[in-house]
PyMOL Python script that loads the backbone (N, CA, C, O; Angstrom):
from pymol import cmd

cmd.read_pdbstr("""\
ATOM      1  N   UNK A   1     214.503 -80.648 -86.623  1.00  0.00           N
ATOM      2  CA  UNK A   1     213.496 -81.580 -86.603  1.00  0.00           C
ATOM      3  C   UNK A   1     211.748 -81.955 -86.470  1.00  0.00           C
ATOM      4  O   UNK A   1     211.675 -83.181 -86.560  1.00  0.00           O
ATOM      5  N   UNK A   2     210.771 -81.545 -86.347  1.00  0.00           N
ATOM      6  CA  UNK A   2     210.055 -82.402 -84.860  1.00  0.00           C
ATOM      7  C   UNK A   2     209.409 -83.281 -86.109  1.00  0.00           C
ATOM      8  O   UNK A   2     208.711 -84.201 -85.684  1.00  0.00           O
ATOM      9  N   UNK A   3     209.457 -83.231 -87.038  1.00  0.00           N
ATOM     10  CA  UNK A   3     208.770 -84.503 -87.982  1.00  0.00           C
ATOM     11  C   UNK A   3     209.495 -86.062 -87.073  1.00  0.00           C
ATOM     12  O   UNK A   3     209.018 -86.928 -86.339  1.00  0.00           O
ATOM     13  N   UNK A   4     211.072 -85.711 -87.732  1.00  0.00           N
ATOM     14  CA  UNK A   4     212.067 -86.755 -86.891  1.00  0.00           C
ATOM     15  C   UNK A   4     211.827 -87.443 -85.558  1.00  0.00           C
ATOM     16  O   UNK A   4     211.678 -88.664 -85.519  1.00  0.00           O
ATOM     17  N   UNK A   5     211.803 -87.007 -84.924  1.00  0.00           N
ATOM     18  CA  UNK A   5     211.905 -86.332 -83.357  1.00  0.00           C
ATOM     19  C   UNK A   5     210.225 -86.986 -83.296  1.00  0.00           C
ATOM     20  O   UNK A   5     210.156 -88.170 -82.970  1.00  0.00           O
ATOM     21  N   UNK A   6     209.411 -86.539 -83.481  1.00  0.00           N
ATOM     22  CA  UNK A   6     208.071 -87.481 -83.436  1.00  0.00           C
ATOM     23  C   UNK A   6     207.989 -88.746 -83.718  1.00  0.00           C
ATOM     24  O   UNK A   6     207.080 -89.393 -83.199  1.00  0.00           O
ATOM     25  N   UNK A   7     209.161 -89.548 -84.832  1.00  0.00           N
ATOM     26  CA  UNK A   7     208.938 -90.344 -85.127  1.00  0.00           C
ATOM     27  C   UNK A   7     209.862 -91.005 -84.815  1.00  0.00           C
ATOM     28  O   UNK A   7     209.546 -92.177 -84.612  1.00  0.00           O
ATOM     29  N   UNK A   8     210.882 -90.782 -84.682  1.00  0.00           N
ATOM     30  CA  UNK A   8     211.978 -91.178 -83.421  1.00  0.00           C
ATOM     31  C   UNK A   8     211.547 -91.974 -81.974  1.00  0.00           C
ATOM     32  O   UNK A   8     211.934 -93.050 -81.519  1.00  0.00           O
ATOM     33  N   UNK A   9     210.229 -90.616 -81.269  1.00  0.00           N
ATOM     34  CA  UNK A   9     209.743 -90.949 -79.400  1.00  0.00           C
ATOM     35  C   UNK A   9     208.242 -92.625 -80.305  1.00  0.00           C
ATOM     36  O   UNK A   9     207.845 -93.623 -79.704  1.00  0.00           O
ATOM     37  N   UNK A  10     207.936 -92.255 -81.569  1.00  0.00           N
ATOM     38  CA  UNK A  10     207.041 -93.580 -81.647  1.00  0.00           C
ATOM     39  C   UNK A  10     207.664 -94.859 -82.120  1.00  0.00           C
ATOM     40  O   UNK A  10     207.021 -95.907 -82.183  1.00  0.00           O
ATOM     41  N   UNK A  11     209.097 -94.743 -82.496  1.00  0.00           N
ATOM     42  CA  UNK A  11     209.569 -96.193 -82.293  1.00  0.00           C
ATOM     43  C   UNK A  11     209.974 -96.747 -81.475  1.00  0.00           C
ATOM     44  O   UNK A  11     209.932 -97.936 -81.156  1.00  0.00           O
ATOM     45  N   UNK A  12     210.778 -95.164 -80.719  1.00  0.00           N
ATOM     46  CA  UNK A  12     211.222 -95.808 -78.993  1.00  0.00           C
ATOM     47  C   UNK A  12     209.683 -96.350 -78.282  1.00  0.00           C
ATOM     48  O   UNK A  12     209.670 -97.314 -77.517  1.00  0.00           O
ATOM     49  N   UNK A  13     208.772 -95.805 -78.546  1.00  0.00           N
ATOM     50  CA  UNK A  13     207.473 -96.457 -77.945  1.00  0.00           C
ATOM     51  C   UNK A  13     207.090 -97.610 -77.939  1.00  0.00           C
ATOM     52  O   UNK A  13     206.677 -98.344 -77.041  1.00  0.00           O
ATOM     53  N   UNK A  14     207.323 -97.795 -79.501  1.00  0.00           N
ATOM     54  CA  UNK A  14     207.072 -99.403 -79.674  1.00  0.00           C
ATOM     55  C   UNK A  14     207.923-100.241 -79.405  1.00  0.00           C
ATOM     56  O   UNK A  14     207.554-101.415 -79.359  1.00  0.00           O
ATOM     57  N   UNK A  15     209.600 -99.849 -79.091  1.00  0.00           N
ATOM     58  CA  UNK A  15     210.488-100.593 -79.061  1.00  0.00           C
ATOM     59  C   UNK A  15     210.882-101.129 -76.847  1.00  0.00           C
ATOM     60  O   UNK A  15     211.426-102.039 -76.221  1.00  0.00           O
ATOM     61  N   UNK A  16     210.105 -99.743 -76.540  1.00  0.00           N
ATOM     62  CA  UNK A  16     210.740 -99.790 -75.373  1.00  0.00           C
ATOM     63  C   UNK A  16     209.552-101.305 -74.502  1.00  0.00           C
ATOM     64  O   UNK A  16     209.969-101.734 -73.426  1.00  0.00           O
ATOM     65  N   UNK A  17     208.332-101.872 -75.024  1.00  0.00           N
ATOM     66  CA  UNK A  17     208.213-102.995 -73.821  1.00  0.00           C
ATOM     67  C   UNK A  17     209.078-104.130 -74.119  1.00  0.00           C
ATOM     68  O   UNK A  17     209.394-104.997 -73.304  1.00  0.00           O
ATOM     69  N   UNK A  18     209.505-104.059 -75.553  1.00  0.00           N
ATOM     70  CA  UNK A  18     210.653-105.860 -76.356  1.00  0.00           C
ATOM     71  C   UNK A  18     211.962-105.683 -75.384  1.00  0.00           C
ATOM     72  O   UNK A  18     212.541-106.567 -74.753  1.00  0.00           O
ATOM     73  N   UNK A  19     212.343-103.876 -75.466  1.00  0.00           N
ATOM     74  CA  UNK A  19     213.628-104.458 -74.851  1.00  0.00           C
ATOM     75  C   UNK A  19     213.647-103.903 -73.121  1.00  0.00           C
ATOM     76  O   UNK A  19     212.834-103.272 -72.445  1.00  0.00           O
ATOM     77  N   UNK A  20     215.537-104.728 -72.727  1.00  0.00           N
ATOM     78  CA  UNK A  20     215.326-104.668 -71.375  1.00  0.00           C
ATOM     79  C   UNK A  20     215.539-103.080 -70.703  1.00  0.00           C
ATOM     80  O   UNK A  20     214.966-102.453 -69.812  1.00  0.00           O
ATOM     81  N   UNK A  21     217.126-102.686 -71.998  1.00  0.00           N
ATOM     82  CA  UNK A  21     217.077-101.548 -71.543  1.00  0.00           C
ATOM     83  C   UNK A  21     216.564-100.077 -72.329  1.00  0.00           C
ATOM     84  O   UNK A  21     215.788-100.321 -73.253  1.00  0.00           O
ATOM     85  N   UNK A  22     216.650 -99.645 -72.271  1.00  0.00           N
ATOM     86  CA  UNK A  22     216.431 -97.865 -73.410  1.00  0.00           C
ATOM     87  C   UNK A  22     217.350 -98.326 -74.347  1.00  0.00           C
ATOM     88  O   UNK A  22     218.557 -98.538 -74.227  1.00  0.00           O
ATOM     89  N   UNK A  23     216.036 -98.543 -76.020  1.00  0.00           N
ATOM     90  CA  UNK A  23     216.596 -98.357 -77.463  1.00  0.00           C
ATOM     91  C   UNK A  23     217.239 -97.687 -77.773  1.00  0.00           C
ATOM     92  O   UNK A  23     216.858 -96.567 -77.432  1.00  0.00           O
ATOM     93  N   UNK A  24     218.373 -97.665 -78.438  1.00  0.00           N
ATOM     94  CA  UNK A  24     219.342 -96.699 -78.957  1.00  0.00           C
ATOM     95  C   UNK A  24     219.458 -96.792 -80.696  1.00  0.00           C
ATOM     96  O   UNK A  24     220.007 -97.694 -81.328  1.00  0.00           O
ATOM     97  N   UNK A  25     218.822 -95.669 -81.209  1.00  0.00           N
ATOM     98  CA  UNK A  25     218.884 -96.181 -82.249  1.00  0.00           C
ATOM     99  C   UNK A  25     219.076 -94.937 -82.991  1.00  0.00           C
ATOM    100  O   UNK A  25     218.899 -93.902 -82.349  1.00  0.00           O
ATOM    101  N   UNK A  26     219.487 -94.817 -84.523  1.00  0.00           N
ATOM    102  CA  UNK A  26     218.889 -93.639 -84.881  1.00  0.00           C
ATOM    103  C   UNK A  26     218.293 -93.858 -86.446  1.00  0.00           C
ATOM    104  O   UNK A  26     218.081 -94.835 -87.164  1.00  0.00           O
ATOM    105  N   UNK A  27     218.123 -92.201 -86.583  1.00  0.00           N
ATOM    106  CA  UNK A  27     216.698 -92.334 -87.183  1.00  0.00           C
ATOM    107  C   UNK A  27     217.537 -91.323 -88.874  1.00  0.00           C
ATOM    108  O   UNK A  27     218.484 -90.537 -88.864  1.00  0.00           O
ATOM    109  N   UNK A  28     216.891 -91.688 -89.798  1.00  0.00           N
ATOM    110  CA  UNK A  28     217.800 -90.932 -90.935  1.00  0.00           C
ATOM    111  C   UNK A  28     216.561 -90.589 -92.022  1.00  0.00           C
ATOM    112  O   UNK A  28     216.209 -91.541 -92.718  1.00  0.00           O
ATOM    113  N   UNK A  29     215.934 -89.418 -92.206  1.00  0.00           N
ATOM    114  CA  UNK A  29     214.855 -90.046 -92.992  1.00  0.00           C
ATOM    115  C   UNK A  29     215.186 -88.676 -93.931  1.00  0.00           C
ATOM    116  O   UNK A  29     215.586 -87.619 -93.442  1.00  0.00           O
ATOM    117  N   UNK A  30     214.887 -88.947 -95.694  1.00  0.00           N
ATOM    118  CA  UNK A  30     215.293 -88.606 -96.151  1.00  0.00           C
ATOM    119  C   UNK A  30     213.703 -88.245 -97.367  1.00  0.00           C
ATOM    120  O   UNK A  30     212.593 -88.567 -96.942  1.00  0.00           O
ATOM    121  N   UNK A  31     213.805 -87.710 -98.528  1.00  0.00           N
ATOM    122  CA  UNK A  31     212.579 -87.460 -99.504  1.00  0.00           C
ATOM    123  C   UNK A  31     212.780 -88.623-100.283  1.00  0.00           C
ATOM    124  O   UNK A  31     212.070 -88.365-101.255  1.00  0.00           O
ATOM    125  N   UNK A  32     213.434 -90.079-100.566  1.00  0.00           N
ATOM    126  CA  UNK A  32     213.355 -90.503-101.544  1.00  0.00           C
ATOM    127  C   UNK A  32     213.280 -91.964-100.932  1.00  0.00           C
ATOM    128  O   UNK A  32     212.490 -92.866-101.209  1.00  0.00           O
ATOM    129  N   UNK A  33     214.769 -91.936 -99.635  1.00  0.00           N
ATOM    130  CA  UNK A  33     215.267 -93.155 -99.148  1.00  0.00           C
ATOM    131  C   UNK A  33     215.404 -92.794 -97.097  1.00  0.00           C
ATOM    132  O   UNK A  33     216.098 -91.980 -96.487  1.00  0.00           O
ATOM    133  N   UNK A  34     214.581 -93.639 -96.693  1.00  0.00           N
ATOM    134  CA  UNK A  34     214.827 -93.248 -95.149  1.00  0.00           C
ATOM    135  C   UNK A  34     215.455 -94.361 -94.113  1.00  0.00           C
ATOM    136  O   UNK A  34     214.993 -95.497 -94.223  1.00  0.00           O
ATOM    137  N   UNK A  35     216.387 -94.155 -93.195  1.00  0.00           N
ATOM    138  CA  UNK A  35     216.842 -95.345 -92.941  1.00  0.00           C
ATOM    139  C   UNK A  35     216.611 -95.094 -91.173  1.00  0.00           C
ATOM    140  O   UNK A  35     216.578 -94.033 -90.550  1.00  0.00           O
ATOM    141  N   UNK A  36     216.459 -96.663 -90.634  1.00  0.00           N
ATOM    142  CA  UNK A  36     216.475 -96.496 -89.343  1.00  0.00           C
ATOM    143  C   UNK A  36     217.418 -97.262 -88.706  1.00  0.00           C
ATOM    144  O   UNK A  36     217.553 -98.316 -89.327  1.00  0.00           O
ATOM    145  N   UNK A  37     218.526 -97.171 -87.208  1.00  0.00           N
ATOM    146  CA  UNK A  37     219.604 -98.217 -87.548  1.00  0.00           C
ATOM    147  C   UNK A  37     219.383 -98.394 -85.736  1.00  0.00           C
ATOM    148  O   UNK A  37     218.809 -97.483 -85.139  1.00  0.00           O
ATOM    149  N   UNK A  38     219.687 -99.137 -85.274  1.00  0.00           N
ATOM    150  CA  UNK A  38     219.424 -99.985 -84.102  1.00  0.00           C
ATOM    151  C   UNK A  38     220.755-100.614 -83.696  1.00  0.00           C
ATOM    152  O   UNK A  38     221.475-101.013 -84.611  1.00  0.00           O
ATOM    153  N   UNK A  39     221.138-100.739 -82.529  1.00  0.00           N
ATOM    154  CA  UNK A  39     222.415-100.896 -82.199  1.00  0.00           C
ATOM    155  C   UNK A  39     222.248-101.410 -80.831  1.00  0.00           C
ATOM    156  O   UNK A  39     221.623-100.636 -80.106  1.00  0.00           O
ATOM    157  N   UNK A  40     222.579-102.344 -80.364  1.00  0.00           N
ATOM    158  CA  UNK A  40     222.808-103.330 -79.142  1.00  0.00           C
ATOM    159  C   UNK A  40     221.540-103.018 -78.594  1.00  0.00           C
ATOM    160  O   UNK A  40     221.104-102.072 -77.938  1.00  0.00           O
ATOM    161  N   UNK A  41     220.906-104.435 -79.198  1.00  0.00           N
ATOM    162  CA  UNK A  41     219.195-104.366 -78.273  1.00  0.00           C
ATOM    163  C   UNK A  41     219.362-104.711 -77.453  1.00  0.00           C
ATOM    164  O   UNK A  41     220.256-104.054 -76.921  1.00  0.00           O
ATOM    165  N   UNK A  42     218.962-105.619 -76.746  1.00  0.00           N
ATOM    166  CA  UNK A  42     218.677-106.687 -75.977  1.00  0.00           C
ATOM    167  C   UNK A  42     217.464-106.494 -75.850  1.00  0.00           C
ATOM    168  O   UNK A  42     217.046-105.426 -75.401  1.00  0.00           O
ATOM    169  N   UNK A  43     216.407-107.793 -76.333  1.00  0.00           N
ATOM    170  CA  UNK A  43     215.495-107.993 -76.118  1.00  0.00           C
ATOM    171  C   UNK A  43     215.042-108.414 -74.566  1.00  0.00           C
ATOM    172  O   UNK A  43     215.876-108.818 -73.755  1.00  0.00           O
ATOM    173  N   UNK A  44     213.470-108.258 -74.211  1.00  0.00           N
ATOM    174  CA  UNK A  44     213.389-109.170 -73.341  1.00  0.00           C
ATOM    175  C   UNK A  44     212.418-111.130 -73.428  1.00  0.00           C
ATOM    176  O   UNK A  44     211.314-111.534 -73.791  1.00  0.00           O
ATOM    177  N   UNK A  45     213.270-111.551 -73.041  1.00  0.00           N
ATOM    178  CA  UNK A  45     213.278-112.864 -72.921  1.00  0.00           C
ATOM    179  C   UNK A  45     211.396-113.388 -72.919  1.00  0.00           C
ATOM    180  O   UNK A  45     210.785-114.060 -73.750  1.00  0.00           O
ATOM    181  N   UNK A  46     210.967-112.812 -71.767  1.00  0.00           N
ATOM    182  CA  UNK A  46     209.367-113.220 -71.566  1.00  0.00           C
ATOM    183  C   UNK A  46     208.525-112.777 -72.740  1.00  0.00           C
ATOM    184  O   UNK A  46     207.376-113.196 -72.880  1.00  0.00           O
ATOM    185  N   UNK A  47     209.308-111.605 -73.912  1.00  0.00           N
ATOM    186  CA  UNK A  47     208.585-111.387 -75.077  1.00  0.00           C
ATOM    187  C   UNK A  47     208.355-112.197 -76.292  1.00  0.00           C
ATOM    188  O   UNK A  47     207.646-112.010 -77.281  1.00  0.00           O
ATOM    189  N   UNK A  48     209.201-113.208 -75.921  1.00  0.00           N
ATOM    190  CA  UNK A  48     209.293-113.521 -77.132  1.00  0.00           C
ATOM    191  C   UNK A  48     208.843-115.582 -76.623  1.00  0.00           C
ATOM    192  O   UNK A  48     208.143-116.269 -77.367  1.00  0.00           O
ATOM    193  N   UNK A  49     209.371-116.061 -75.454  1.00  0.00           N
ATOM    194  CA  UNK A  49     208.814-116.426 -75.038  1.00  0.00           C
ATOM    195  C   UNK A  49     207.144-116.937 -74.997  1.00  0.00           C
ATOM    196  O   UNK A  49     206.453-117.933 -75.214  1.00  0.00           O
ATOM    197  N   UNK A  50     207.062-115.876 -74.670  1.00  0.00           N
ATOM    198  CA  UNK A  50     205.001-115.532 -75.186  1.00  0.00           C
ATOM    199  C   UNK A  50     204.575-116.408 -76.183  1.00  0.00           C
ATOM    200  O   UNK A  50     203.658-117.230 -76.202  1.00  0.00           O
ATOM    201  N   UNK A  51     205.725-115.955 -77.323  1.00  0.00           N
ATOM    202  CA  UNK A  51     204.842-116.233 -78.855  1.00  0.00           C
ATOM    203  C   UNK A  51     205.173-117.550 -79.262  1.00  0.00           C
ATOM    204  O   UNK A  51     205.175-117.787 -80.470  1.00  0.00           O
ATOM    205  N   UNK A  52     205.392-118.252 -78.628  1.00  0.00           N
ATOM    206  CA  UNK A  52     205.837-118.999 -78.747  1.00  0.00           C
ATOM    207  C   UNK A  52     203.892-120.206 -77.973  1.00  0.00           C
ATOM    208  O   UNK A  52     203.559-120.071 -76.795  1.00  0.00           O
ATOM    209  N   UNK A  53     203.096-121.108 -78.903  1.00  0.00           N
ATOM    210  CA  UNK A  53     202.426-121.681 -79.429  1.00  0.00           C
ATOM    211  C   UNK A  53     202.460-122.403 -77.925  1.00  0.00           C
ATOM    212  O   UNK A  53     201.393-122.880 -77.538  1.00  0.00           O
ATOM    213  N   UNK A  54     202.899-122.444 -77.597  1.00  0.00           N
ATOM    214  CA  UNK A  54     202.725-124.333 -76.327  1.00  0.00           C
ATOM    215  C   UNK A  54     203.578-124.572 -75.525  1.00  0.00           C
ATOM    216  O   UNK A  54     204.686-124.742 -76.033  1.00  0.00           O
ATOM    217  N   UNK A  55     203.513-124.684 -74.164  1.00  0.00           N
ATOM    218  CA  UNK A  55     204.264-124.186 -73.353  1.00  0.00           C
ATOM    219  C   UNK A  55     205.473-125.418 -73.838  1.00  0.00           C
ATOM    220  O   UNK A  55     205.192-126.382 -74.550  1.00  0.00           O
ATOM    221  N   UNK A  56     206.856-125.127 -73.271  1.00  0.00           N
ATOM    222  CA  UNK A  56     207.324-125.955 -74.629  1.00  0.00           C
ATOM    223  C   UNK A  56     209.417-126.129 -73.564  1.00  0.00           C
ATOM    224  O   UNK A  56     210.444-125.456 -73.477  1.00  0.00           O
ATOM    225  N   UNK A  57     209.026-127.093 -73.192  1.00  0.00           N
ATOM    226  CA  UNK A  57     211.128-127.784 -73.129  1.00  0.00           C
ATOM    227  C   UNK A  57     212.145-126.521 -73.305  1.00  0.00           C
ATOM    228  O   UNK A  57     213.188-126.242 -72.713  1.00  0.00           O
ATOM    229  N   UNK A  58     211.317-125.764 -74.522  1.00  0.00           N
ATOM    230  CA  UNK A  58     212.727-124.953 -74.676  1.00  0.00           C
ATOM    231  C   UNK A  58     212.300-123.775 -75.110  1.00  0.00           C
ATOM    232  O   UNK A  58     211.388-123.748 -75.937  1.00  0.00           O
ATOM    233  N   UNK A  59     213.089-122.168 -74.464  1.00  0.00           N
ATOM    234  CA  UNK A  59     212.545-121.375 -73.803  1.00  0.00           C
ATOM    235  C   UNK A  59     213.959-120.452 -73.842  1.00  0.00           C
ATOM    236  O   UNK A  59     215.013-121.061 -73.656  1.00  0.00           O
ATOM    237  N   UNK A  60     214.010-118.942 -74.090  1.00  0.00           N
ATOM    238  CA  UNK A  60     214.684-118.684 -74.863  1.00  0.00           C
ATOM    239  C   UNK A  60     215.291-118.043 -73.119  1.00  0.00           C
ATOM    240  O   UNK A  60     214.427-117.958 -72.246  1.00  0.00           O
ATOM    241  N   UNK A  61     217.011-117.573 -72.704  1.00  0.00           N
ATOM    242  CA  UNK A  61     217.168-117.459 -71.469  1.00  0.00           C
ATOM    243  C   UNK A  61     217.807-115.442 -72.104  1.00  0.00           C
ATOM    244  O   UNK A  61     217.542-114.439 -71.442  1.00  0.00           O
ATOM    245  N   UNK A  62     218.587-115.419 -73.405  1.00  0.00           N
ATOM    246  CA  UNK A  62     218.392-114.382 -73.265  1.00  0.00           C
ATOM    247  C   UNK A  62     218.898-114.041 -74.539  1.00  0.00           C
ATOM    248  O   UNK A  62     219.742-114.715 -75.129  1.00  0.00           O
ATOM    249  N   UNK A  63     218.020-112.242 -75.281  1.00  0.00           N
ATOM    250  CA  UNK A  63     218.470-112.850 -77.158  1.00  0.00           C
ATOM    251  C   UNK A  63     218.998-110.964 -76.589  1.00  0.00           C
ATOM    252  O   UNK A  63     218.544-110.272 -75.678  1.00  0.00           O
ATOM    253  N   UNK A  64     220.144-110.663 -77.648  1.00  0.00           N
ATOM    254  CA  UNK A  64     221.013-110.073 -78.173  1.00  0.00           C
ATOM    255  C   UNK A  64     221.216-109.890 -80.048  1.00  0.00           C
ATOM    256  O   UNK A  64     221.859-110.735 -80.670  1.00  0.00           O
ATOM    257  N   UNK A  65     220.589-108.721 -80.729  1.00  0.00           N
ATOM    258  CA  UNK A  65     220.862-108.653 -81.491  1.00  0.00           C
ATOM    259  C   UNK A  65     221.998-106.889 -81.767  1.00  0.00           C
ATOM    260  O   UNK A  65     221.703-105.698 -81.670  1.00  0.00           O
ATOM    261  N   UNK A  66     223.226-107.593 -82.106  1.00  0.00           N
ATOM    262  CA  UNK A  66     224.365-106.408 -82.470  1.00  0.00           C
ATOM    263  C   UNK A  66     223.671-104.994 -83.158  1.00  0.00           C
ATOM    264  O   UNK A  66     223.738-103.902 -82.593  1.00  0.00           O
ATOM    265  N   UNK A  67     223.049-105.192 -84.366  1.00  0.00           N
ATOM    266  CA  UNK A  67     222.924-103.775 -84.994  1.00  0.00           C
ATOM    267  C   UNK A  67     221.637-104.605 -86.475  1.00  0.00           C
ATOM    268  O   UNK A  67     221.813-105.606 -87.169  1.00  0.00           O
ATOM    269  N   UNK A  68     220.161-103.375 -86.419  1.00  0.00           N
ATOM    270  CA  UNK A  68     220.004-104.192 -87.229  1.00  0.00           C
ATOM    271  C   UNK A  68     219.358-102.202 -87.593  1.00  0.00           C
ATOM    272  O   UNK A  68     219.282-101.128 -86.995  1.00  0.00           O
ATOM    273  N   UNK A  69     219.070-102.765 -88.864  1.00  0.00           N
ATOM    274  CA  UNK A  69     218.711-101.530 -90.321  1.00  0.00           C
ATOM    275  C   UNK A  69     217.784-101.517 -90.875  1.00  0.00           C
ATOM    276  O   UNK A  69     217.701-102.491 -91.623  1.00  0.00           O
ATOM    277  N   UNK A  70     216.700-100.661 -90.922  1.00  0.00           N
ATOM    278  CA  UNK A  70     215.657-101.082 -91.785  1.00  0.00           C
ATOM    279  C   UNK A  70     215.788 -99.977 -92.484  1.00  0.00           C
ATOM    280  O   UNK A  70     216.160 -98.999 -91.835  1.00  0.00           O
ATOM    281  N   UNK A  71     215.524 -99.776 -94.035  1.00  0.00           N
ATOM    282  CA  UNK A  71     215.239 -99.007 -94.684  1.00  0.00           C
ATOM    283  C   UNK A  71     214.330 -99.288 -96.227  1.00  0.00           C
ATOM    284  O   UNK A  71     214.334-100.055 -97.190  1.00  0.00           O
ATOM    285  N   UNK A  72     213.607 -98.123 -95.707  1.00  0.00           N
ATOM    286  CA  UNK A  72     212.858 -97.822 -96.017  1.00  0.00           C
ATOM    287  C   UNK A  72     211.912 -96.567 -97.064  1.00  0.00           C
ATOM    288  O   UNK A  72     211.641 -95.453 -96.617  1.00  0.00           O
ATOM    289  N   UNK A  73     211.416 -97.134 -98.831  1.00  0.00           N
ATOM    290  CA  UNK A  73     211.109 -96.246 -99.351  1.00  0.00           C
ATOM    291  C   UNK A  73     209.700 -96.187 -99.785  1.00  0.00           C
ATOM    292  O   UNK A  73     209.186 -97.287 -99.985  1.00  0.00           O
ATOM    293  N   UNK A  74     208.758 -94.859-100.028  1.00  0.00           N
ATOM    294  CA  UNK A  74     208.065 -95.080-100.686  1.00  0.00           C
ATOM    295  C   UNK A  74     208.098 -94.962-102.542  1.00  0.00           C
ATOM    296  O   UNK A  74     207.060 -95.203-103.159  1.00  0.00           O
ATOM    297  N   UNK A  75     208.901 -94.719-103.008  1.00  0.00           N
ATOM    298  CA  UNK A  75     209.413 -94.479-104.258  1.00  0.00           C
ATOM    299  C   UNK A  75     209.945 -95.459-105.421  1.00  0.00           C
ATOM    300  O   UNK A  75     209.644 -95.282-106.601  1.00  0.00           O
ATOM    301  N   UNK A  76     210.901 -96.685-104.897  1.00  0.00           N
ATOM    302  CA  UNK A  76     211.444 -97.250-105.735  1.00  0.00           C
ATOM    303  C   UNK A  76     211.292 -98.704-104.172  1.00  0.00           C
ATOM    304  O   UNK A  76     211.241 -98.791-102.946  1.00  0.00           O
ATOM    305  N   UNK A  77     211.286 -99.462-105.314  1.00  0.00           N
ATOM    306  CA  UNK A  77     211.465-101.673-104.868  1.00  0.00           C
ATOM    307  C   UNK A  77     212.464-101.549-104.506  1.00  0.00           C
ATOM    308  O   UNK A  77     213.290-100.911-105.160  1.00  0.00           O
ATOM    309  N   UNK A  78     212.886-102.374-102.793  1.00  0.00           N
ATOM    310  CA  UNK A  78     211.999-102.664-102.245  1.00  0.00           C
ATOM    311  C   UNK A  78     211.439-101.643-101.429  1.00  0.00           C
ATOM    312  O   UNK A  78     211.997-100.597-101.097  1.00  0.00           O
ATOM    313  N   UNK A  79     209.989-102.129-101.051  1.00  0.00           N
ATOM    314  CA  UNK A  79     209.469-100.689 -99.668  1.00  0.00           C
ATOM    315  C   UNK A  79     210.213-100.789 -98.570  1.00  0.00           C
ATOM    316  O   UNK A  79     210.377 -99.893 -97.742  1.00  0.00           O
ATOM    317  N   UNK A  80     210.720-101.985 -98.540  1.00  0.00           N
ATOM    318  CA  UNK A  80     211.038-102.426 -96.866  1.00  0.00           C
ATOM    319  C   UNK A  80     212.297-103.069 -97.404  1.00  0.00           C
ATOM    320  O   UNK A  80     212.367-103.566 -98.527  1.00  0.00           O
ATOM    321  N   UNK A  81     213.554-103.015 -96.291  1.00  0.00           N
ATOM    322  CA  UNK A  81     214.708-103.840 -96.418  1.00  0.00           C
ATOM    323  C   UNK A  81     215.337-104.107 -95.188  1.00  0.00           C
ATOM    324  O   UNK A  81     216.123-103.223 -94.846  1.00  0.00           O
ATOM    325  N   UNK A  82     215.219-105.118 -94.377  1.00  0.00           N
ATOM    326  CA  UNK A  82     215.561-104.836 -93.148  1.00  0.00           C
ATOM    327  C   UNK A  82     216.700-105.628 -93.132  1.00  0.00           C
ATOM    328  O   UNK A  82     216.592-106.770 -93.578  1.00  0.00           O
ATOM    329  N   UNK A  83     217.933-105.193 -92.644  1.00  0.00           N
ATOM    330  CA  UNK A  83     219.481-106.395 -92.593  1.00  0.00           C
ATOM    331  C   UNK A  83     218.992-106.167 -90.419  1.00  0.00           C
ATOM    332  O   UNK A  83     218.303-105.411 -89.734  1.00  0.00           O
ATOM    333  N   UNK A  84     220.128-107.669 -90.151  1.00  0.00           N
ATOM    334  CA  UNK A  84     220.522-107.784 -89.096  1.00  0.00           C
ATOM    335  C   UNK A  84     222.189-108.450 -88.486  1.00  0.00           C
ATOM    336  O   UNK A  84     223.145-108.932 -89.093  1.00  0.00           O
ATOM    337  N   UNK A  85     222.046-108.305 -87.695  1.00  0.00           N
ATOM    338  CA  UNK A  85     223.797-108.225 -87.220  1.00  0.00           C
ATOM    339  C   UNK A  85     223.947-108.257 -86.451  1.00  0.00           C
ATOM    340  O   UNK A  85     223.469-107.546 -85.567  1.00  0.00           O
ATOM    341  N   UNK A  86     225.177-109.645 -86.306  1.00  0.00           N
ATOM    342  CA  UNK A  86     225.561-109.991 -84.577  1.00  0.00           C
ATOM    343  C   UNK A  86     224.090-110.167 -83.371  1.00  0.00           C
ATOM    344  O   UNK A  86     223.783-109.597 -82.324  1.00  0.00           O
ATOM    345  N   UNK A  87     223.424-111.352 -84.273  1.00  0.00           N
ATOM    346  CA  UNK A  87     222.243-111.923 -83.501  1.00  0.00           C
ATOM    347  C   UNK A  87     222.494-113.063 -82.801  1.00  0.00           C
ATOM    348  O   UNK A  87     222.340-114.180 -83.296  1.00  0.00           O
ATOM    349  N   UNK A  88     222.979-112.815 -81.361  1.00  0.00           N
ATOM    350  CA  UNK A  88     223.218-113.731 -79.903  1.00  0.00           C
ATOM    351  C   UNK A  88     221.655-113.983 -79.430  1.00  0.00           C
ATOM    352  O   UNK A  88     220.672-113.249 -79.329  1.00  0.00           O
ATOM    353  N   UNK A  89     221.940-115.531 -79.167  1.00  0.00           N
ATOM    354  CA  UNK A  89     220.305-115.750 -78.021  1.00  0.00           C
ATOM    355  C   UNK A  89     220.788-116.945 -77.446  1.00  0.00           C
ATOM    356  O   UNK A  89     221.503-117.658 -78.150  1.00  0.00           O
ATOM    357  N   UNK A  90     220.535-117.276 -76.339  1.00  0.00           N
ATOM    358  CA  UNK A  90     220.773-118.157 -75.792  1.00  0.00           C
ATOM    359  C   UNK A  90     219.224-119.490 -75.298  1.00  0.00           C
ATOM    360  O   UNK A  90     218.292-119.103 -74.593  1.00  0.00           O
ATOM    361  N   UNK A  91     219.289-120.769 -75.778  1.00  0.00           N
ATOM    362  CA  UNK A  91     217.698-121.470 -75.248  1.00  0.00           C
ATOM    363  C   UNK A  91     217.679-122.299 -74.319  1.00  0.00           C
ATOM    364  O   UNK A  91     218.246-123.315 -74.721  1.00  0.00           O
ATOM    365  N   UNK A  92     217.318-122.420 -73.252  1.00  0.00           N
ATOM    366  CA  UNK A  92     217.076-123.534 -72.401  1.00  0.00           C
ATOM    367  C   UNK A  92     215.915-124.209 -71.990  1.00  0.00           C
ATOM    368  O   UNK A  92     214.843-123.794 -71.549  1.00  0.00           O
ATOM    369  N   UNK A  93     216.507-125.764 -72.313  1.00  0.00           N
ATOM    370  CA  UNK A  93     215.512-126.873 -72.395  1.00  0.00           C
ATOM    371  C   UNK A  93     214.895-127.196 -70.903  1.00  0.00           C
ATOM    372  O   UNK A  93     214.053-128.083 -70.762  1.00  0.00           O
TER     373      UNK A  93
END
""", "prot")
cmd.dss("prot")
cmd.show_as("cartoon", "prot")
cmd.util.cbc("prot")
cmd.orient("prot")
């Protein structure tokens, strides 16, 4: 399906600068509800360290997310629901 592949390419281009590896995810589009699932995301520590306001003694060394599921629906509440499982991060002081 052309629409699914176009959305998938757009999501992949959004995730690529934040991840160390090519993101592995599935996209299921539906008329009422849709779901995107990403597994084994290894985020770049530099992308999160840049979000810290001031240079501090605390910084991320590694970030891994086992699974992220995003549910979205235009016709029901809630519009967006995000579930994350297996979050692991190492901090350096």
